[in-house]
C-alpha positions as CSV (number, residue, x, y, z in Angstrom):
1,M,123.0,68.7,230.4
2,A,122.0,65.2,231.3
3,V,121.6,66.0,234.9
4,A,119.2,68.8,234.1
5,R,117.2,66.5,231.8
6,R,117.0,63.8,234.5
7,A,115.8,66.4,237.1
8,Q,113.2,67.6,234.7
9,D,111.9,64.1,234.0
10,L,111.7,63.3,237.7
11,L,109.8,66.5,238.3
12,Q,107.3,65.8,235.6
13,K,106.8,62.3,237.0
14,R,106.3,63.7,240.4
15,E,103.7,66.1,239.0
16,R,101.8,63.2,237.3
17,D,101.8,61.4,240.7
18,V,100.4,64.4,242.5
19,R,97.6,64.8,239.9
20,G,96.8,61.2,240.2
21,D,97.5,60.6,236.5
22,R,98.5,56.9,236.7
23,G,97.4,55.8,233.2
24,V,99.0,52.9,231.5
25,L,101.8,53.9,229.2
26,V,102.0,52.5,225.6
27,G,105.5,51.1,226.3
28,D,104.1,49.2,229.3
29,I,101.5,47.5,227.0
30,Y,104.2,46.5,224.5
31,V,106.5,45.1,227.2
32,G,103.7,43.2,228.9
33,T,102.5,41.7,225.6
34,F,106.0,40.6,224.7
35,A,106.6,39.1,228.2
36,M,103.3,37.3,228.0
37,A,104.1,35.9,224.6
38,L,107.6,34.8,225.6
39,A,106.3,33.2,228.8
40,L,103.7,31.2,226.9
41,W,105.7,29.8,223.9
42,S,109.2,29.5,225.2
43,P,108.7,26.6,227.7
44,P,107.1,24.2,225.2
45,L,109.7,25.1,222.6
46,F,112.7,24.5,224.9
47,G,111.1,21.5,226.4
48,G,110.6,20.0,222.9
49,I,114.2,20.7,222.1
50,A,115.4,19.1,225.3
51,I,113.3,16.0,224.7
52,V,114.7,15.6,221.1
53,A,118.3,16.1,222.5
54,V,117.8,13.4,225.2
55,I,116.4,10.9,222.7
56,A,119.3,11.6,220.3
57,V,121.8,11.0,223.1
58,V,120.1,7.8,224.3
59,T,119.8,6.5,220.8
60,R,123.6,7.0,220.2
61,A,124.5,5.6,223.7
62,Q,122.3,2.4,223.8
63,R,122.7,-0.1,220.9
64,S,119.6,-1.9,222.0
65,F,117.5,1.2,221.8
66,R,118.2,1.6,218.0
67,H,116.5,-1.6,216.9
């Protein structure tokens, strides 16, 4: 059953390509938006966490850094 479904899906995709129907799918928009949001906010967040962690380690390791 799954093989027949897969073959049907591939055939329909091929028909879309032949017709030149290459519109953007709604799922592509959602995935692109999610990837863009993740790419924009994750580096500053993880960079800030890393900076705080480094400061905490240095503060604990160096007595002169505390005062």
